[in-house]
C-alpha positions in Angstrom: 129.6 116.5 120.2 128.4 114.6 117.3 128.6 111.0 119.0 126.6 112.7 121.8 124.2 113.8 119.4 124.0 110.4 117.7 123.2 108.5 121.0 120.6 111.2 122.0 118.8 110.7 118.5 118.9 107.1 119.0 117.7 106.6 122.6 114.8 109.1 121.4 114.2 106.8 118.3 114.1 103.5 120.7 111.5 105.1 123.0 109.3 106.6 120.2 109.3 102.5 118.5 108.5 101.4 122.2 105.6 104.2 122.3 104.3 102.6 119.1 104.5 99.1 120.4 102.6 100.0 123.6 99.6 102.0 121.9 99.0 98.8 119.4 99.4 96.3 122.0 96.8 97.8 124.0 94.1 97.8 121.0 92.8 94.2 120.7 90.7 95.1 117.8 90.7 97.8 115.4 88.9 99.3 112.3 90.3 101.6 109.9 89.9 103.1 106.5 93.1 102.7 104.2 94.5 104.1 101.0 97.1 102.2 99.7 99.5 104.1 96.9 101.3 101.5 94.6 104.0 103.5 92.5 106.2 101.3 89.6 109.4 102.5 89.5 109.3 101.9 85.8 106.6 103.8 84.6 106.2 106.2 87.4 102.4 105.7 87.4 100.8 105.3 90.8 97.7 103.2 91.4 95.6 104.4 94.0 93.0 101.9 96.0 90.9 102.5 99.1 89.1 100.2 101.5 88.3 99.0 105.2 91.2 97.4 107.3 90.4 95.0 110.3 92.6 93.8 113.0 92.2 91.3 115.8 95.2 90.4 117.7 93.7 87.2 119.7 92.8 85.8 116.5 95.8 86.7 114.6 93.8 88.4 111.9 94.3 91.3 109.4 91.9 91.9 106.7 91.8 94.4 104.0 88.9 94.7 102.1 89.6 96.8 98.8 86.6 99.0 97.7 87.7 101.4 94.9 88.4 101.0 92.1 88.2 97.3 92.3 86.7 94.9 94.7 89.3 92.2 96.3 90.2 91.1 99.8 93.4 90.5 101.3 93.1 88.0 104.7 96.2 87.4 106.7 95.2 84.6 109.6 97.8 82.9 111.5 100.6 82.9 109.2 98.7 82.1 106.2 97.2 84.5 103.4 94.1 84.4 101.1 93.8 86.9 98.4 90.6 87.1 96.1 89.6 89.3 93.5 86.2 88.6 92.1 86.5 89.6 88.6 89.2 86.9 88.3 87.2 84.3 89.9 90.0 83.0 91.8 91.3 83.0 95.3 95.0 82.5 95.9 95.9 81.0 99.1 99.7 80.8 100.7 101.9 80.4 103.6 103.7 83.9 104.7 107.0 83.7 105.7 106.6 86.1 109.1 110.3 87.5 108.2 108.7 88.7 104.9 109.2 92.5 104.3 105.7 92.4 102.6 103.6 92.3 106.0 105.1 95.2 107.8 101.8 95.0 109.3 102.6 92.1 111.5 103.8 94.6 114.4 99.7 95.2 114.5 99.5 91.8 115.9 102.5 91.5 118.0 104.2 89.2 115.6 106.9 91.8 115.0 108.1 94.6 117.5 109.3 97.6 116.0 111.4 98.2 119.0 113.4 95.2 117.9 114.4 97.5 114.7 117.2 99.6 113.9 116.3 103.1 112.9 118.5 104.5 110.3 118.4 108.1 108.2 115.1 108.4 106.0 117.0 109.8 103.0 115.1 111.9 101.0 111.8 110.8 102.6 109.4 113.1 104.4 106.4 112.8 106.6 103.2 114.0 105.0 101.2 114.7 108.2 102.1 117.7 110.0 103.7 117.1 113.4 104.5 113.6 112.8 107.6 111.7 112.5 109.1 109.3 109.7 111.2 106.4 110.8 113.4 104.4 108.1 113.5 100.9 110.0 115.4 97.8 109.5 114.8 94.5 111.4 117.8 93.2 113.3 116.9 89.6 112.2 117.2 90.2 108.5 114.4 89.6 106.4 114.2 87.7 103.1 114.5 90.0 100.3 115.7 93.5 100.4 113.7 96.9 100.7 113.4 99.8 102.8 110.3 100.0 105.9 109.1 103.4 106.8 106.4 104.2 109.4 104.9 107.4 109.7 103.8 108.2 113.4 102.6 110.8 115.9 105.5 110.9 118.7 103.1 111.8 121.3 100.7 108.6 121.1 102.3 106.2 118.8 99.4 106.2 116.3 100.7 105.3 113.0 99.5 107.2 110.2 101.3 105.4 107.1 103.5 102.3 106.5 105.7 102.2 103.4 107.6 99.6 101.7 110.4 100.2 98.9 111.6 97.1 97.3 115.1 96.6 95.9 113.8 97.7 92.2 112.5 100.8 94.0 108.7 99.7 93.5 106.7 101.5 96.6 103.6 100.4 98.3 102.2 103.1 100.6 99.3 102.5 103.2 97.5 105.3 104.9 95.3 104.3 108.1 92.6 107.1 108.9 89.9 106.8 111.1 91.3 104.2 113.6 88.6 102.8 115.9 89.1 100.5 118.6 86.2 97.8 118.7 84.8 95.5 121.3 84.2 93.1 118.4 84.1 92.4 114.8 81.4 91.0 112.3 81.0 87.4 112.5 82.9 86.0 109.4 85.6 88.7 109.4 88.2 86.1 109.7 87.0 84.2 106.5 86.6 85.2 102.7 83.3 83.6 101.1 83.4 82.8 97.7 80.8 81.6 95.5 80.8 78.6 93.3 82.9 78.2 90.4 85.8 80.0 92.0 89.0 78.7 91.2 90.9 78.0 94.5 94.9 78.1 93.9 97.3 77.0 96.7 101.1 77.5 96.7 
């Protein structure tokens, strides 16, 4: 009986992952509001940040525009990352390994399929949204670094409410997406970060 229940659960989870992939495959351009919560395992201090999120599958671009409490921009474009903090007067740019657990949102671009992940028990983690399901996922092809990847989703639509990554030291980053809107086009220049003169550019 336990074996049969496990098989049913595995099939159900696999179908749900397929629903998520199908939902976001159909969204070529997406805009949303996001809230990011970063928790240090050492201090238990929670840092809360808010901003706007954009995604363009065709251009392979993800942009997180942080607005509060500090302005900064995180841009992923075709395998490269740019991170700009105006207060630091510094723009960092580097190539991202697409197997990295630090970029769970790559599934929005079709760079990683959630249905290619294994689902494992969620432990003490619970969904925040009523009626949602929380999935604890592990890539079948091992990613660099260790940690846990969670997705909170509406099982009926495949709409992802929250993505969470917990590293091997138990530090966690949670990003909740609200007000998700499919768009026909995005503003010009969303795929670049324009910086004023005098800003240090650091490549690594």
